[in-house]
N, C-alpha and C positions, 0 to 999 in steps of 0.2 A: 935427556933434556938438552935441547939445542940452544946454542948461543950465537947471536949475531949482533954486530954493532950497527947502530942506525944513526945516521946524521940527517937532521931535518933538512939541511940544505943540499944533501947528496941525492941525485936522481937514482931511483931503484933500477936494478939491472933489468934489461929487457925493454926499457923505455927510451925513446929518443929525446933529444933536447927540446923538441916541440911538444912533448907530453904524449906522443903516440906510442903505442906498443909495437916494438920492432920484432919481438921473438914470440909472438902469439899472445893470446889473451891472458891477462893476469888472473890467477885463481881468485875466486870470490872470497875465500877465507882470508887471503892476504890483503885484499882490498879492505875488508872489514877491520883487520888488525891495524892497517894504516890509518883508518878513520878514528879508531879508538885511541891510537897513539897521538894523533893530532889533538884530540880532545884532552887527553891526559897531559900533554905538553902544555896546553893552554891553562889547564887547572893548576899545574905545578908552578907555572910562571906567575899565576895570580896569588897563590898562597905563599910562595917562597920567592921573594924578589932577588935574594942572594942565596941560592941553594948551596948546601954543603956538598963538598965533593964526595963521591961514592955513595950518595944517598940512593936508597933502593925504594921504589914504589911498587906495591903489589896491586895488580888490577886483574881480577878474575884468574884465568889460568896462565898469566904471564907476569914477569917481573921486569921493571924498567930501572936500570941502574944509570944514574947520572954521572957522566965522566967530566973531566976537566974541559973548560971552555977552550975553543980554538979561535983562531983569527976569523975563520969562516962562520963561526956561530957555535951554538951549544950542540954537544953530541951525547947520545944515549946508547946504552947497551941493552938490547931487548933479549930476555931469557924466556923462552917458551917452555912451560912445564909439560912433561910427558903425562899420559893418562894415569900411570902408576903413581906419580908424585902428587896427585890431587888429594887433598885432605878429605876425610869422611864428611866434614861439614860442607864441602863444596856441593852446590846443588846438582843433583844427578837426575836426569829425566827418567821418570818411571817407564818401565817397559810397556809398550803398547799391548802386547799379549796379556800382561797381568791386568791392565785396565780393562781389556776386553773380557778376560775371564771374570773379573769382578762385576762388570756390567752384565754379562750373561747370567751370573749367579743371582744378581739383584733382579734382573728381568724374570728369571725363573721363579724367584720368591714372589714377585708381584703377580705373575701369572697364577701361581698356586693360591695366593691369597684371593685373587679375583675369582678363581674357580670355586674356592670355598664359600665366598660370599654368594656366588650364583647358586650353589647347591643349597645354602641356607635359605635364600629367598625363594627358591623353587619349592623347598620343603614347606615353608610357611604358606605359600600360595596354595599348594596341594592340601595342606591341613585346613585352611580356610574354606577351600572349595568342598572338601569332604564334610566339614561342619555345616556348610550351607545346604548341601544336598541332604544331609541327615535331617536338618530342620525342615526342609521342604517336604521330605518323606513323612515326617511326623505330622506336619500340617495337613498333608493330603490324606493320610490315614485317619486323622481326626475328622476331617471333612466327610470322608466316606462313611466313617462310623456314625457321625451325626445324620448323614443322609439316609443311611440304612435304618437308623433308629426312627427317623421321621417317617420313612416309608412303612416301617413295621407298625408304628403307631397309627398312621393314616389307614393302613389296611385293617388293623384291629378295630379302629373306629368305624370304618365302612362296614365291616362284618357285623359289628354290634348293631349298627343302624339297620342293616338288612334283616338280622335276626329279630330285632324289635318290630320292624315293619311286618315281618311275617307273622309274628305272634299277634300283633294287633289285627291283621287281616283275618287270621284264623279265628280270633275271638269274635270279630264282627260277623263272620260267616256263621259261627256257632250261634250267635245271638239271633241272627236272621232265621236260621233253621228252627230255633226254639220258638220264636214268635209264630212262624208258619205252622209249626206243629200245634201250638196252642190255638191258633185260628181254626185249624182243621178239627181239633177236638171240640171247640166251641160250636162249629157248624154242625158237627155230628150230633152234639147234644141238642141243638136247636131242632134238627130234623127229627130226632127221636121224640122229643117232647111234642112236636107237632103231630106226629103220627099217633101218639098216645091220645091226644085230645080228639083227633078225628075218630078214633075207634070208640072213644067214650061217647061222643055225640051221635054216632051212627047207630 
């Protein structure tokens, strides 16, 4: 844990009197600390118009100890804590790889869930398609069966009509032959009677 005294009126090392850096650029972390200390000094002066000596203010990973006033102004002792001195309650940034692993695991779970939903939807679509095809097959089979029945009935009806027509025609022909035979018999009888009368008269 490093200790260094800081006087608000004292110019930091490496800076000239005109405020320019003479020994290279000041580290960014040191700049941030100086900004934080300036804000902290302002807050302390607002809440404590007459601060007690040796008062310690804790601000994040540093402690600011107020020293006795000097003729030039107020002085503070800044104590920066080492990483090992940080309490467990101090906010510690989570490791990016852990967040990455968690994100990858969550992404994997989402992908698996999406794949499962896709398979379920695909199975439902295939089932509905199979049921629709089965229904169409049944309708087609029924239509073919009805068509076959209609064709068979039509054929049977046609055959019946043809048989009936044949029987009627044959019966008509038989009746004609019978009448012709009767006429022939009658004509023969007439001729025979005529011949007999001629013989009797001669």
